[in-house]
C-alpha positions in Angstrom: 55.3 176.0 62.8 56.3 174.6 66.1 56.7 178.0 67.7 53.3 179.0 66.4 51.7 176.0 68.1 53.6 176.7 71.3 52.4 180.3 71.3 48.8 179.2 70.8 49.0 176.5 73.6 50.6 179.1 76.0 47.9 181.6 75.1 45.1 179.1 75.7 46.6 178.2 79.1 46.8 181.9 80.0 43.1 182.3 78.9 42.1 179.4 81.1 43.8 180.8 84.1 42.3 184.2 83.5 38.8 182.7 83.2 39.3 180.6 86.3 40.1 183.7 88.4 36.8 185.3 87.6 34.7 182.4 88.9 33.1 182.3 92.3 33.2 178.5 92.7 30.4 178.5 95.2 28.0 180.0 92.7 26.5 177.4 90.2 25.7 180.0 87.5 29.4 181.1 87.5 30.6 177.5 87.0 28.1 176.9 84.2 29.1 180.1 82.5 32.7 178.9 82.6 31.8 175.6 81.0 30.3 177.5 78.0 33.4 179.7 77.8 35.7 176.7 77.9 33.8 174.9 75.1 35.2 176.8 72.1 38.7 176.8 73.6 38.7 173.1 74.1 37.2 172.5 70.7 40.1 174.4 69.0 42.8 172.8 71.1 45.4 170.7 69.3 47.4 167.8 70.7 49.1 167.5 73.1 46.3 168.4 75.6 47.1 170.4 78.7 47.8 169.1 82.2 44.6 170.5 83.8 46.1 170.3 87.3 48.5 173.1 86.3 45.5 175.3 85.7 42.7 174.1 88.1 42.6 172.6 91.5 41.2 169.1 92.0 38.0 170.2 93.7 37.3 172.7 91.0 37.6 170.0 88.3 35.4 167.8 90.4 32.7 170.5 90.6 32.9 171.1 86.8 32.5 167.4 86.1 29.5 167.2 88.3 27.9 170.3 86.7 28.6 168.8 83.3 26.9 165.5 84.2 23.8 167.5 85.3 23.8 170.2 82.5 20.6 170.7 80.5 22.7 171.4 77.4 24.2 167.9 77.5 26.5 168.5 74.5 28.5 171.2 76.4 28.7 168.9 79.4 29.7 165.9 77.3 32.5 167.8 75.5 34.0 169.0 78.8 34.0 165.4 80.2 35.5 164.0 77.0 38.2 166.7 77.0 39.1 166.1 80.6 39.3 162.3 80.1 41.4 162.6 76.9 43.8 165.0 78.7 44.8 162.2 81.0 43.3 163.8 84.1 42.8 161.3 87.0 40.8 161.9 90.0 42.7 161.8 93.3 40.7 160.6 96.3 40.5 162.3 99.6 42.4 160.2 102.2 41.4 159.5 105.8 43.7 159.4 108.8 45.0 155.9 107.9 45.7 157.0 104.3 42.8 155.1 102.8 40.4 156.7 100.3 37.2 158.2 101.8 34.5 156.2 100.1 31.4 158.1 101.2 31.4 160.5 98.2 29.0 161.5 95.5 30.9 161.7 92.2 30.1 162.9 88.7 29.5 159.2 87.8 26.7 159.0 90.4 25.1 162.1 88.9 25.4 160.8 85.3 23.9 157.5 86.4 20.9 159.2 88.1 20.2 161.5 85.2 20.7 158.9 82.5 20.8 161.4 79.6 20.5 160.1 76.0 24.3 159.3 75.9 24.8 158.4 79.5 26.4 155.1 78.6 29.2 156.7 76.6 29.5 159.6 79.1 29.9 157.2 82.0 32.6 155.2 80.1 34.6 158.5 79.8 34.0 159.3 83.5 35.4 155.9 84.4 38.7 156.9 82.7 38.8 159.8 85.1 37.6 157.9 88.2 39.9 154.9 87.6 40.6 154.0 91.2 38.9 150.6 91.3 40.2 150.1 94.8 38.0 153.0 95.8 34.3 152.0 95.3 32.7 155.4 96.0 29.3 155.2 97.6 26.8 158.1 97.4 24.1 159.0 100.0 21.6 156.5 98.6 24.1 153.6 98.7 24.9 153.5 95.0 28.5 152.6 94.3 30.7 152.8 91.2 30.4 149.0 91.0 26.6 149.3 90.7 27.1 151.8 87.8 29.5 149.4 86.1 26.8 146.7 86.3 24.2 149.1 84.9 26.6 149.7 82.0 26.8 145.9 81.5 30.6 146.2 81.2 32.5 143.0 82.2 35.9 144.8 81.9 34.9 147.4 84.5 33.2 144.9 86.8 36.2 142.6 86.6 38.6 145.4 87.6 36.5 146.1 90.8 36.4 142.4 91.6 40.2 142.0 91.0 40.8 144.8 93.6 38.8 142.8 96.1 35.6 144.8 96.1 32.5 143.1 97.7 30.3 141.9 94.8 27.2 142.4 96.9 28.2 145.9 98.1 27.0 147.1 101.5 23.4 146.5 102.4 21.2 149.4 101.5 17.5 150.4 101.6 17.5 152.3 98.4 19.8 150.5 95.9 19.6 146.8 94.8 22.6 144.5 94.9 24.6 144.3 91.7 23.3 140.9 90.8 19.8 142.3 90.7 20.8 145.2 88.5 22.2 142.8 85.9 19.0 140.8 86.0 17.0 143.9 85.5 18.9 144.9 82.4 16.6 142.6 80.5 19.5 141.0 78.6 21.0 137.6 79.2 24.5 138.5 80.3 26.0 135.2 81.5 29.5 136.5 81.7 28.6 139.3 84.1 26.4 137.0 86.1 29.1 134.4 86.4 31.8 137.0 87.2 29.8 138.2 90.2 29.0 134.7 91.5 32.6 133.7 91.1 33.6 136.8 92.9 31.6 135.8 95.9 28.1 137.3 95.2 25.3 135.7 97.3 22.7 134.2 94.9 20.1 134.5 97.6 20.7 138.1 98.6 17.4 140.0 98.6 16.9 143.4 96.9 15.2 146.5 98.5 11.8 144.8 98.3 12.9 141.5 99.8 13.1 139.6 96.5 15.9 137.1 95.9 17.5 136.9 92.4 15.1 134.0 91.7 12.1 136.2 92.3 13.5 139.0 90.1 14.2 136.5 87.3 10.6 135.1 87.5 9.2 138.6 87.0 11.1 139.0 83.7 8.7 138.9 80.7 11.3 137.3 78.4 14.2 134.9 78.8 13.4 133.9 82.4 13.7 130.2 81.7 17.3 130.5 80.4 18.2 132.8 83.3 17.0 130.4 85.9 18.8 127.5 84.3 22.0 129.6 84.2 21.6 130.5 87.8 21.1 126.9 88.9 24.1 125.8 86.8 26.4 128.5 88.2 25.4 127.8 91.8 26.0 124.1 91.3 29.3 124.7 89.5 30.6 127.0 92.3 28.9 125.1 95.1 26.7 127.9 96.2 23.4 126.8 97.7 20.4 128.3 96.0 17.4 128.8 98.3 14.3 128.0 96.3 12.1 128.6 99.4 13.3 132.2 99.9 10.4 134.6 100.5 10.0 138.2 99.4 8.2 140.9 101.4 4.8 139.4 100.5 5.9 136.0 101.7 6.1 134.6 98.1 8.6 132.1 96.9 9.9 132.2 93.3 7.3 129.5 92.4 4.5 131.8 93.7 5.9 134.6 91.5 6.2 132.3 88.4 2.6 131.1 88.8 1.3 134.6 89.3 3.1 135.9 86.2 2.3 132.8 84.1 6.0 132.0 83.5 5.2 128.6 81.9 8.7 127.4 81.2 9.8 128.0 84.8 7.1 126.5 86.8 8.0 122.8 86.4 11.7 123.6 87.0 10.9 125.4 90.2 8.5 122.7 91.4 11.3 120.2 91.7 13.1 122.1 94.6 10.4 124.3 96.2 8.3 123.4 99.2 4.8 123.2 97.8 3.2 123.9 101.1 4.7 127.3 101.8 2.0 130.0 101.9 2.5 133.7 101.1 1.2 136.6 103.3 -2.3 136.0 102.0 -2.1 132.4 102.9 -1.9 131.2 99.3 0.1 128.1 98.6 1.1 127.2 95.0 -1.9 124.9 94.9 -4.2 127.8 95.8 -2.7 130.0 93.1 -3.0 127.3 90.4 -6.7 126.9 91.3 -7.3 130.6 91.7 -5.6 132.0 88.6 -6.8 129.5 86.0 -9.4 131.4 83.8 -7.4 130.7 80.6 -5.1 127.9 79.5 -6.9 125.4 81.7 -5.3 122.4 80.1 -1.9 123.8 80.9 -2.9 124.7 84.5 -4.2 121.1 84.9 -0.9 119.8 83.7 0.8 121.9 86.4 -1.6 120.6 89.0 -0.8 117.0 88.0 2.9 117.8 88.0 2.6 119.3 91.5 1.1 116.1 92.9 3.6 114.0 91.0 6.6 115.9 92.2 5.4 115.8 95.8 4.8 112.0 95.5 8.4 111.6 94.3 9.7 113.7 97.2 7.4 111.8 99.6 6.0 115.1 100.7 2.4 115.4 101.7 0.5 118.3 99.9 -1.7 120.3 102.3 -4.6 119.9 100.0 -7.1 121.4 102.5 -5.0 124.4 103.5 -7.0 127.6 103.9 -5.9 131.1 102.8 -6.5 134.3 104.7 -10.1 134.4 103.2 -10.7 130.9 104.6 -10.8 129.3 101.1 -9.2 126.0 100.2 -7.9 125.1 96.7 -11.1 123.1 96.1 -13.2 126.2 96.8 -11.1 128.3 94.3 -11.5 125.6 91.7 -15.3 125.6 92.1 -15.3 129.4 92.1 -13.5 129.5 88.8 -15.7 126.8 87.3 -12.9 124.4 86.7 -14.3 120.8 86.8 -11.1 119.1 85.9 -9.3 120.5 89.0 -12.4 119.8 91.2 -12.3 116.2 90.1 -8.6 115.8 90.6 -8.6 117.4 94.1 -11.5 115.2 95.2 -9.6 112.1 93.9 -6.5 113.3 95.9 -8.5 113.4 99.1 -9.9 116.9 99.4 -12.0 117.0 102.6 -15.7 117.7 101.9 -16.8 117.7 105.6 -15.8 121.3 106.0 -16.4 122.4 102.4 -18.4 125.6 102.0 -19.8 126.3 98.5 -18.5 129.6 97.1 -20.6 132.8 97.6 -22.4 134.8 95.0 -19.9 137.6 95.2 -16.9 135.7 93.9 -18.7 133.0 91.9 -17.8 132.8 88.2 -15.1 135.4 88.2 -12.7 132.9 86.7 -14.8 132.7 83.5 -15.6 136.4 83.2 -14.4 136.7 79.6 -17.4 136.9 77.3 -16.2 134.6 74.5 -18.7 133.0 72.2 -18.9 129.7 74.0 -19.0 131.2 77.5 -22.6 130.2 78.3 -22.0 126.6 77.2 -18.8 126.4 79.3 -20.5 127.9 82.3 -23.5 125.6 82.3 -21.6 122.4 81.5 -18.8 123.3 83.9 -21.2 123.9 86.8 -23.1 120.8 86.2 -19.9 118.8 86.0 -18.8 120.2 89.3 -22.2 119.4 90.9 -21.9 115.9 89.7 -18.3 115.5 91.0 -19.2 116.9 94.4 -22.3 114.7 94.8 -20.5 111.6 93.7 -17.9 112.4 96.4 -20.6 112.6 99.0 -21.3 116.3 99.2 -25.0 117.2 99.6 -25.9 120.6 98.1 -28.1 123.0 100.1 -30.7 125.2 98.6 -28.4 128.1 99.1 -25.7 126.3 97.0 -28.2 125.6 94.3 -29.4 129.3 94.3 -25.8 130.4 94.0 -25.5 128.3 90.8 -28.8 129.6 89.5 -27.9 133.2 90.2 -24.8 132.7 88.1 -27.0 131.6 85.2 -29.2 134.7 85.7 -26.2 137.1 86.1 -24.5 135.9 82.9 -27.8 135.7 80.9 -27.5 131.9 80.3 -31.3 131.3 80.3 -32.9 130.6 77.0 -35.4 133.2 75.9 -39.0 132.5 74.9 -38.1 132.2 71.2 -36.7 128.7 71.3 -34.3 127.2 68.8 -36.8 124.4 68.0 -39.3 127.1 66.9 -36.6 128.7 64.8 -36.1 125.3 63.0 -39.6 125.5 61.8 -39.6 129.2 61.0 -36.2 129.5 59.4 -35.7 127.0 56.5 -32.1 128.2 55.9 -31.2 127.4 59.5 -33.0 124.0 59.2 -30.9 123.1 56.2 -27.7 124.2 57.9 -28.6 122.3 61.1 -29.1 119.1 59.2 -25.8 119.4 57.4 -23.7 120.3 60.4 -22.4 117.1 62.1 -21.6 117.7 65.8 -20.3 114.2 66.4 -20.4 111.2 64.1 -24.0 110.3 63.4 -25.4 113.3 65.3 -26.3 116.5 63.4 -27.0 119.8 65.0 -30.6 119.3 63.9 -30.7 116.0 65.8 -29.1 117.6 68.9 -31.7 120.3 69.1 -34.5 117.7 69.0 -33.0 115.6 71.8 -34.6 115.5 75.2 -32.4 116.9 78.1 -31.6 113.4 79.5 -30.5 112.2 76.0 -28.1 115.2 75.6 -26.0 114.1 78.6 -26.0 110.5 77.3 -24.3 111.7 74.1 -21.6 113.5 76.1 -20.7 113.9 79.8 -20.8 117.3 81.3 -17.0 117.3 81.3 -17.0 116.5 77.6 -19.3 119.4 76.8 -17.1 121.6 78.8 -13.8 120.5 77.2 -15.2 120.5 73.6 -17.3 123.6 73.6 -14.8 125.4 71.3 -15.0 122.5 68.9 -18.8 122.8 68.8 -18.6 126.5 68.3 -16.6 126.0 65.1 -19.3 123.8 63.7 -22.2 126.2 64.2 -22.8 129.4 62.2 -22.0 132.5 64.2 -25.5 133.8 63.4 -27.1 131.0 65.4 -24.5 130.3 68.0 -25.9 132.5 70.7 -29.3 130.8 70.5 -27.6 127.4 70.2 -25.5 127.8 73.3 -28.4 129.1 75.4 -30.5 126.1 74.2 -27.9 123.6 74.9 -27.1 125.2 78.3 -30.8 125.0 79.1 -30.9 121.2 78.3 -27.7 120.4 80.2 -28.9 122.1 83.4 -32.5 121.0 83.0 -32.4 118.1 85.5 -30.7 120.3 88.1 -33.3 123.1 87.9 -36.2 120.7 87.8 -35.1 118.7 90.9 -34.6 121.8 93.0 -37.7 123.6 91.7 -39.8 120.5 92.5 -38.7 120.4 96.1 -39.2 124.1 96.7 -42.6 124.1 94.9 -43.9 121.3 97.1 -42.7 123.4 100.2 -44.4 126.5 98.8 -47.8 124.7 98.6 -47.2 123.0 101.9 -47.3 119.6 100.2 -51.0 119.8 99.5 -50.6 118.0 96.2 -48.8 114.8 95.4 -45.2 115.1 94.1 -46.2 113.6 90.8 -48.8 116.3 90.2 -46.3 119.0 91.2 -43.8 117.5 88.8 -46.4 117.6 85.9 -47.2 121.3 86.8 -43.6 122.5 86.4 -42.1 120.1 83.9 -42.7 122.4 80.9 -41.5 125.6 82.6 -38.3 127.1 81.3 -35.3 127.1 83.7 -35.7 130.8 84.4 -39.2 130.2 85.8 -37.9 127.3 87.8 -35.2 129.6 89.3 -38.0 132.0 90.3 -39.8 129.2 92.1 -36.6 128.5 94.1 -36.3 132.2 94.9 -39.9 132.4 96.1 -39.2 129.6 98.5 -36.6 131.8 100.2 -38.8 134.9 100.2 -36.8 136.6 97.5 -38.2 138.3 94.4 
C-alpha cells in the first residue's frame, strides 16, 4: 500500500515537471492552461502534499498565484491557491543590497483585494498563509499595503501581527488609498478591537484620507452606528492621551459638525458641539449656524433644539457666536431662516442680537424652498409662518419695503395659497353635510370649525398667534375632514394674511390714483376684494402684470 502511494506521488511530481517544461512563462494563456491542467492532479493528490519548490521556481509560483487571483473561473484559481497554502509553501521576498525585503511589490493578495470575487475573504486568508512575512508590508503601485488588506478583512489577528512587527499603523501617505483607520470605519461594522489596536499601535486619529476627511468626518457620514463610533473614538483618544482635533477640516473646509448637520446625524450633533468651534466656516462660507438655518425644512422642533443648544454651549464656553456671519452668497443665518419660513429661528436669532441694519429680505428665486414639500397643511404653514416672520421683523424694528411685501405675495401666488371664488362660507350654506361636520369639529375648547370659518380676520389672530397657527397646523389638519381640508387651509390662510395684504394694497392703491381720494374711501373700495386682487393692485403699482 505504501509503495503504491509512493509510486503515485512520484508519478504526479514527474507529471508536474513535464507540464512545467511546456510552459512559456511570459505568455498568459500558457500559464492559465497550466492551471487547468494542474487542477485534476491537485484534486487527486493525497497527503503529504509536495514541496512545490522542488518542482517550480519562486517567480513561477508567484505568477500562478497572481493569475489564480484574477482568473475568471474563480473555482480553479481558488483551488490552486488553497493547494499551495496547504502544501506549506511560503513566499520568499526579494532582498535589496542591505538584505532587507523590497517592499514595492504587487502580490497576489493585492490582486485578490482589487478584484474582490465572491469568496475573496476566504481566498485572502489562504494567501496570507503564503505571504506570511509580517515584517514585509508589501505596497503596490497605488499605495495599498498588506496591512490595508488585513484591515479590509476585519481580522484582528492579522492586524496585530503587523503591528507586533513594528509596522506603521498609518502606512505611508498616498493619494489613492485611505489610511487603515479609515478602512475600518468604512466597513460599516463597529469593530472596537481593531479600532483600539490601531490607536494603541500609534495610529493618528486625525490623519485625513484621500479626500481630506479626518476619521471624525468619515464616522459622521456613516448612516448607522455613528454615535457609538464617535463615543468610542473620543474614549480611546482620552484613554491613550491622543488629542482629537474636532476642528479638522476636509477638502470642502467642513468640520465633523458640518458633516453631521448636513447628513442629519441627530445623536452626534450635540456631542460634537461641545468641542467644535461654532464659528468655523466651510468653503461656501457656511458656519454650523448657517447650516442649521438652511437645512431645516423638516423636524423643525429638533433643529430649533440644536439652535438653542448651540447658543447654550457657546455661552458656557464664553465664546461669541458670529450671528451675522455671511456665506459666499452674502446670506446670514437670519436670511436663511426667513428663506425657509422658520419663524421660531427668526425669533430666536433676533432675540440673540441679529443685526437688522444690513438685513436684506430674501429674493423670489430662493424664497420658500425650505417648505417645498406639498403636504396637506402646507398652505396654512406657509401663510402663518410668513406672517409670524413679518411680525417678528417689524417688532424688532425692521421696516418692510414694497419689494419685500411683493416677495411674500408672490410666494402665495406661486404656491396657490389664494382662496378661490367659491368660499368656504358659501359652502357652509350649500353643503349641509359639511355644515353639520363643521359644527361638531372642535378646533380648540369652545371654538368649532363652524365658528372659526365665521370669524373675521382680526378675530382669527386673537384666538391664536401666527406662531401658534404655524406650530399647530398638523393638529388642525387631524380635526378636519380630508374632503374639506384644501378649502379650509386656503380660507384660513386668506384670513391670517388679510391685514398684511390690505395694508400694502391700500398704500399702493392710493399711489395708483395719485391720492385723489381720501384714504378712508380707498379703504372702503378695496376692503372686500380677495387677497389675490389685492396682490394684483400691488403688482400694478410696480408696473408689473
